Structures are given as structure tokens and as C-alpha cells.
PQR file of N, CA, C, O and H, with PARSE charges and radii, in Angstrom:
ATOM      1  N   MET A   1     -11.136 251.340 129.595 -0.4000 1.5000
ATOM      2  CA  MET A   1     -10.531 251.545 130.898 -0.0000 2.0000
ATOM      3  C   MET A   1      -9.581 252.741 130.783  0.5500 1.7000
ATOM      4  O   MET A   1      -8.779 252.825 129.853 -0.5500 1.4000
ATOM      5  N   ASN A   2      -9.688 253.668 131.750 -0.4000 1.5000
ATOM      6  CA  ASN A   2      -8.839 254.854 131.817 -0.0000 2.0000
ATOM      7  C   ASN A   2      -8.205 254.944 133.197  0.5500 1.7000
ATOM      8  O   ASN A   2      -8.692 255.699 134.039 -0.5500 1.4000
ATOM      9  H   ASN A   2     -10.339 253.600 132.505  0.4000 1.0000
ATOM     10  N   PRO A   3      -7.120 254.190 133.461 -0.5600 1.5000
ATOM     11  CA  PRO A   3      -6.519 254.205 134.791  0.2800 2.0000
ATOM     12  C   PRO A   3      -5.953 255.584 135.138  0.5500 1.7000
ATOM     13  O   PRO A   3      -5.414 256.287 134.283 -0.5500 1.4000
ATOM     14  N   VAL A   4      -6.093 255.951 136.417 -0.4000 1.5000
ATOM     15  CA  VAL A   4      -5.634 257.252 136.913 -0.0000 2.0000
ATOM     16  C   VAL A   4      -5.025 257.060 138.303  0.5500 1.7000
ATOM     17  O   VAL A   4      -5.490 256.229 139.083 -0.5500 1.4000
ATOM     18  H   VAL A   4      -6.531 255.380 137.111  0.4000 1.0000
ATOM     19  N   VAL A   5      -3.987 257.832 138.605 -0.4000 1.5000
ATOM     20  CA  VAL A   5      -3.407 257.874 139.947 -0.0000 2.0000
ATOM     21  C   VAL A   5      -3.610 259.285 140.470  0.5500 1.7000
ATOM     22  O   VAL A   5      -3.181 260.253 139.840 -0.5500 1.4000
ATOM     23  H   VAL A   5      -3.609 258.508 137.971  0.4000 1.0000
ATOM     24  N   GLY A   6      -4.268 259.407 141.630 -0.4000 1.5000
ATOM     25  CA  GLY A   6      -4.474 260.701 142.261 -0.0000 2.0000
ATOM     26  C   GLY A   6      -3.584 260.822 143.489  0.5500 1.7000
ATOM     27  O   GLY A   6      -3.435 259.876 144.262 -0.5500 1.4000
ATOM     28  H   GLY A   6      -4.616 258.621 142.141  0.4000 1.0000
ATOM     29  N   MET A   7      -2.985 262.020 143.657 -0.4000 1.5000
ATOM     30  CA  MET A   7      -2.096 262.224 144.795 -0.0000 2.0000
ATOM     31  C   MET A   7      -2.430 263.558 145.457  0.5500 1.7000
ATOM     32  O   MET A   7      -2.471 264.597 144.799 -0.5500 1.4000
ATOM     33  H   MET A   7      -3.105 262.788 143.029  0.4000 1.0000
ATOM     34  N   ASP A   8      -2.668 263.516 146.772 -0.4000 1.5000
ATOM     35  CA  ASP A   8      -2.890 264.706 147.578 -0.0000 2.0000
ATOM     36  C   ASP A   8      -1.589 265.002 148.303  0.5500 1.7000
ATOM     37  O   ASP A   8      -1.189 264.259 149.199 -0.5500 1.4000
ATOM     38  H   ASP A   8      -2.634 262.672 147.307  0.4000 1.0000
ATOM     39  N   VAL A   9      -0.930 266.088 147.919 -0.4000 1.5000
ATOM     40  CA  VAL A   9       0.362 266.447 148.487 -0.0000 2.0000
ATOM     41  C   VAL A   9       0.136 267.340 149.701  0.5500 1.7000
ATOM     42  O   VAL A   9      -0.513 268.381 149.600 -0.5500 1.4000
ATOM     43  H   VAL A   9      -1.255 266.692 147.191  0.4000 1.0000
ATOM     44  N   ALA A  10       0.666 266.936 150.835 -0.4000 1.5000
ATOM     45  CA  ALA A  10       0.511 267.690 152.074 -0.0000 2.0000
ATOM     46  C   ALA A  10       1.882 267.895 152.719  0.5500 1.7000
ATOM     47  O   ALA A  10       2.899 267.439 152.197 -0.5500 1.4000
ATOM     48  H   ALA A  10       1.193 266.090 150.917  0.4000 1.0000
ATOM     49  N   LYS A  11       1.894 268.587 153.857 -0.4000 1.5000
ATOM     50  CA  LYS A  11       3.145 268.942 154.511 -0.0000 2.0000
ATOM     51  C   LYS A  11       3.884 267.737 155.083  0.5500 1.7000
ATOM     52  O   LYS A  11       5.099 267.627 154.914 -0.5500 1.4000
ATOM     53  H   LYS A  11       1.067 268.958 154.280  0.4000 1.0000
ATOM     54  N   ARG A  12       3.183 266.839 155.749 -0.4000 1.5000
ATOM     55  CA  ARG A  12       3.840 265.712 156.421 -0.0000 2.0000
ATOM     56  C   ARG A  12       3.710 264.379 155.695  0.5500 1.7000
ATOM     57  O   ARG A  12       4.491 263.461 155.945 -0.5500 1.4000
ATOM     58  H   ARG A  12       2.196 266.928 155.886  0.4000 1.0000
ATOM     59  N   GLU A  13       2.719 264.260 154.788 -0.4000 1.5000
ATOM     60  CA  GLU A  13       2.534 263.011 154.055 -0.0000 2.0000
ATOM     61  C   GLU A  13       1.744 263.250 152.777  0.5500 1.7000
ATOM     62  O   GLU A  13       1.042 264.252 152.642 -0.5500 1.4000
ATOM     63  H   GLU A  13       2.084 265.006 154.585  0.4000 1.0000
ATOM     64  N   ASN A  14       1.870 262.316 151.845 -0.4000 1.5000
ATOM     65  CA  ASN A  14       1.077 262.328 150.620 -0.0000 2.0000
ATOM     66  C   ASN A  14       0.062 261.202 150.705  0.5500 1.7000
ATOM     67  O   ASN A  14       0.376 260.120 151.202 -0.5500 1.4000
ATOM     68  H   ASN A  14       2.440 261.502 151.955  0.4000 1.0000
ATOM     69  N   GLN A  15      -1.143 261.443 150.229 -0.4000 1.5000
ATOM     70  CA  GLN A  15      -2.164 260.406 150.124 -0.0000 2.0000
ATOM     71  C   GLN A  15      -2.283 260.029 148.651  0.5500 1.7000
ATOM     72  O   GLN A  15      -2.370 260.902 147.788 -0.5500 1.4000
ATOM     73  H   GLN A  15      -1.397 262.322 149.825  0.4000 1.0000
ATOM     74  N   VAL A  16      -2.287 258.725 148.367 -0.4000 1.5000
ATOM     75  CA  VAL A  16      -2.317 258.244 146.987 -0.0000 2.0000
ATOM     76  C   VAL A  16      -3.517 257.313 146.814  0.5500 1.7000
ATOM     77  O   VAL A  16      -3.786 256.463 147.664 -0.5500 1.4000
ATOM     78  H   VAL A  16      -2.217 258.016 149.068  0.4000 1.0000
ATOM     79  N   GLN A  17      -4.237 257.486 145.696 -0.4000 1.5000
ATOM     80  CA  GLN A  17      -5.365 256.617 145.356 -0.0000 2.0000
ATOM     81  C   GLN A  17      -5.292 256.310 143.870  0.5500 1.7000
ATOM     82  O   GLN A  17      -5.051 257.205 143.060 -0.5500 1.4000
ATOM     83  H   GLN A  17      -4.019 258.177 145.006  0.4000 1.0000
ATOM     84  N   THR A  18      -5.498 255.059 143.511 -0.4000 1.5000
ATOM     85  CA  THR A  18      -5.531 254.657 142.105 -0.0000 2.0000
ATOM     86  C   THR A  18      -6.969 254.329 141.708  0.5500 1.7000
ATOM     87  O   THR A  18      -7.758 253.859 142.528 -0.5500 1.4000
ATOM     88  H   THR A  18      -5.695 254.332 144.169  0.4000 1.0000
ATOM     89  N   PHE A  19      -7.296 254.578 140.455 -0.4000 1.5000
ATOM     90  CA  PHE A  19      -8.626 254.322 139.905 -0.0000 2.0000
ATOM     91  C   PHE A  19      -8.486 253.566 138.590  0.5500 1.7000
ATOM     92  O   PHE A  19      -7.603 253.864 137.785 -0.5500 1.4000
ATOM     93  H   PHE A  19      -6.656 254.960 139.788  0.4000 1.0000
ATOM     94  N   LEU A  20      -9.362 252.586 138.376 -0.4000 1.5000
ATOM     95  CA  LEU A  20      -9.402 251.879 137.103 -0.0000 2.0000
ATOM     96  C   LEU A  20     -10.201 252.676 136.079  0.5500 1.7000
ATOM     97  O   LEU A  20      -9.898 252.644 134.886 -0.5500 1.4000
ATOM     98  H   LEU A  20     -10.079 252.344 139.030  0.4000 1.0000
ATOM     99  N   ASP A  21     -11.200 253.377 136.538 -0.4000 1.5000
ATOM    100  CA  ASP A  21     -12.073 254.188 135.694 -0.0000 2.0000
ATOM    101  C   ASP A  21     -12.702 255.251 136.575  0.5500 1.7000
ATOM    102  O   ASP A  21     -12.571 255.179 137.797 -0.5500 1.4000
ATOM    103  H   ASP A  21     -11.446 253.403 137.507  0.4000 1.0000
ATOM    104  N   LYS A  22     -13.361 256.210 136.014 -0.4000 1.5000
ATOM    105  CA  LYS A  22     -13.965 257.295 136.784 -0.0000 2.0000
ATOM    106  C   LYS A  22     -14.894 256.743 137.867  0.5500 1.7000
ATOM    107  O   LYS A  22     -15.865 256.047 137.569 -0.5500 1.4000
ATOM    108  H   LYS A  22     -13.467 256.268 135.022  0.4000 1.0000
ATOM    109  N   GLY A  23     -14.582 257.064 139.139 -0.4000 1.5000
ATOM    110  CA  GLY A  23     -15.413 256.635 140.254 -0.0000 2.0000
ATOM    111  C   GLY A  23     -15.240 255.187 140.667  0.5500 1.7000
ATOM    112  O   GLY A  23     -16.012 254.692 141.488 -0.5500 1.4000
ATOM    113  H   GLY A  23     -13.794 257.629 139.381  0.4000 1.0000
ATOM    114  N   LYS A  24     -14.239 254.483 140.117 -0.4000 1.5000
ATOM    115  CA  LYS A  24     -14.016 253.076 140.456 -0.0000 2.0000
ATOM    116  C   LYS A  24     -12.616 252.903 141.054  0.5500 1.7000
ATOM    117  O   LYS A  24     -11.664 252.625 140.325 -0.5500 1.4000
ATOM    118  H   LYS A  24     -13.612 254.885 139.449  0.4000 1.0000
ATOM    119  N   PRO A  25     -12.483 253.069 142.388 -0.5600 1.5000
ATOM    120  CA  PRO A  25     -11.170 252.937 143.023  0.2800 2.0000
ATOM    121  C   PRO A  25     -10.589 251.535 142.845  0.5500 1.7000
ATOM    122  O   PRO A  25     -11.315 250.541 142.803 -0.5500 1.4000
ATOM    123  N   TYR A  26      -9.275 251.484 142.742 -0.4000 1.5000
ATOM    124  CA  TYR A  26      -8.539 250.223 142.647 -0.0000 2.0000
ATOM    125  C   TYR A  26      -7.771 250.058 143.947  0.5500 1.7000
ATOM    126  O   TYR A  26      -6.795 250.773 144.174 -0.5500 1.4000
ATOM    127  H   TYR A  26      -8.685 252.291 142.776  0.4000 1.0000
ATOM    128  N   HIS A  27      -8.175 249.156 144.785 -0.4000 1.5000
ATOM    129  CA  HIS A  27      -7.604 248.931 146.116 -0.0000 2.0000
ATOM    130  C   HIS A  27      -7.837 250.142 147.024  0.5500 1.7000
ATOM    131  O   HIS A  27      -8.549 251.076 146.654 -0.5500 1.4000
ATOM    132  H   HIS A  27      -8.967 248.575 144.600  0.4000 1.0000
ATOM    133  N   LYS A  28      -7.239 250.118 148.196 -0.4000 1.5000
ATOM    134  CA  LYS A  28      -7.370 251.217 149.158 -0.0000 2.0000
ATOM    135  C   LYS A  28      -6.318 252.282 148.891  0.5500 1.7000
ATOM    136  O   LYS A  28      -5.295 252.025 148.257 -0.5500 1.4000
ATOM    137  H   LYS A  28      -6.660 249.360 148.496  0.4000 1.0000
ATOM    138  N   ASN A  29      -6.594 253.490 149.392 -0.4000 1.5000
ATOM    139  CA  ASN A  29      -5.579 254.532 149.281 -0.0000 2.0000
ATOM    140  C   ASN A  29      -4.453 254.254 150.273  0.5500 1.7000
ATOM    141  O   ASN A  29      -4.634 253.475 151.209 -0.5500 1.4000
ATOM    142  H   ASN A  29      -7.425 253.699 149.907  0.4000 1.0000
ATOM    143  N   PHE A  30      -3.311 254.873 150.081 -0.4000 1.5000
ATOM    144  CA  PHE A  30      -2.191 254.705 150.995 -0.0000 2.0000
ATOM    145  C   PHE A  30      -1.461 256.030 151.128  0.5500 1.7000
ATOM    146  O   PHE A  30      -1.647 256.935 150.314 -0.5500 1.4000
ATOM    147  H   PHE A  30      -3.164 255.506 149.321  0.4000 1.0000
ATOM    148  N   SER A  31      -0.633 256.141 152.153 -0.4000 1.5000
ATOM    149  CA  SER A  31       0.098 257.380 152.384 -0.0000 2.0000
ATOM    150  C   SER A  31       1.600 257.140 152.281  0.5500 1.7000
ATOM    151  O   SER A  31       2.090 256.035 152.513 -0.5500 1.4000
ATOM    152  H   SER A  31      -0.482 255.406 152.814  0.4000 1.0000
ATOM    153  N   ILE A  32       2.313 258.202 151.928 -0.4000 1.5000
ATOM    154  CA  ILE A  32       3.769 258.192 151.868 -0.0000 2.0000
ATOM    155  C   ILE A  32       4.239 259.287 152.815  0.5500 1.7000
ATOM    156  O   ILE A  32       3.951 260.465 152.606 -0.5500 1.4000
ATOM    157  H   ILE A  32       1.915 259.100 151.739  0.4000 1.0000
ATOM    158  N   GLN A  33       4.961 258.891 153.853 -0.4000 1.5000
ATOM    159  CA  GLN A  33       5.454 259.834 154.848 -0.0000 2.0000
ATOM    160  C   GLN A  33       6.646 260.606 154.294  0.5500 1.7000
ATOM    161  O   GLN A  33       7.434 260.063 153.520 -0.5500 1.4000
ATOM    162  H   GLN A  33       5.194 257.934 154.023  0.4000 1.0000
ATOM    163  N   HIS A  34       6.779 261.865 154.688 -0.4000 1.5000
ATOM    164  CA  HIS A  34       7.923 262.693 154.292 -0.0000 2.0000
ATOM    165  C   HIS A  34       9.026 262.553 155.342  0.5500 1.7000
ATOM    166  O   HIS A  34       9.226 263.441 156.171 -0.5500 1.4000
ATOM    167  H   HIS A  34       6.139 262.306 155.317  0.4000 1.0000
ATOM    168  N   ASN A  35       9.726 261.443 155.292 -0.4000 1.5000
ATOM    169  CA  ASN A  35      10.858 261.205 156.188 -0.0000 2.0000
ATOM    170  C   ASN A  35      11.827 260.234 155.505  0.5500 1.7000
ATOM    171  O   ASN A  35      11.582 259.811 154.376 -0.5500 1.4000
ATOM    172  H   ASN A  35       9.564 260.722 154.619  0.4000 1.0000
ATOM    173  N   LEU A  36      12.888 259.890 156.159 -0.4000 1.5000
ATOM    174  CA  LEU A  36      13.886 259.017 155.557 -0.0000 2.0000
ATOM    175  C   LEU A  36      13.417 257.584 155.391  0.5500 1.7000
ATOM    176  O   LEU A  36      13.976 256.848 154.578 -0.5500 1.4000
ATOM    177  H   LEU A  36      13.087 260.234 157.077  0.4000 1.0000
ATOM    178  N   ASN A  37      12.387 257.161 156.154 -0.4000 1.5000
ATOM    179  CA  ASN A  37      11.884 255.784 156.078 -0.0000 2.0000
ATOM    180  C   ASN A  37      10.878 255.580 154.961  0.5500 1.7000
ATOM    181  O   ASN A  37      10.666 254.442 154.542 -0.5500 1.4000
ATOM    182  H   ASN A  37      11.932 257.758 156.814  0.4000 1.0000
ATOM    183  N   GLY A  38      10.252 256.635 154.463 -0.4000 1.5000
ATOM    184  CA  GLY A  38       9.266 256.518 153.392 -0.0000 2.0000
ATOM    185  C   GLY A  38       7.991 255.826 153.859  0.5500 1.7000
ATOM    186  O   GLY A  38       7.569 256.010 155.000 -0.5500 1.4000
ATOM    187  H   GLY A  38      10.424 257.559 154.804  0.4000 1.0000
ATOM    188  N   PRO A  39       7.373 255.029 152.981 -0.5600 1.5000
ATOM    189  CA  PRO A  39       6.075 254.406 153.313  0.2800 2.0000
ATOM    190  C   PRO A  39       6.160 253.352 154.401  0.5500 1.7000
ATOM    191  O   PRO A  39       5.145 252.760 154.768 -0.5500 1.4000
TER
END
């Protein structure tokens, strides 16, 4: 098992996806808003 966290950094939010192994996502992706409230 080679766990990985991928993050797409954008202007208004970040998209995050975790993987247990290559091509095997772990749960759904989620976003983190760039504001004081966070996710």
C-alpha cells in the first residue's frame, strides 16, 4: 500500500483527494475554501 494525498490548489478553493494505492481513491474528494470559515 502506497497512500497518497493529492491537492489541486486554486484561487478560491483547494480540491483534495486521498488514494490508498495508484488509481484507488479513498473516500470522496473534498474542497477547502479560502476564507475565514475554512471547510
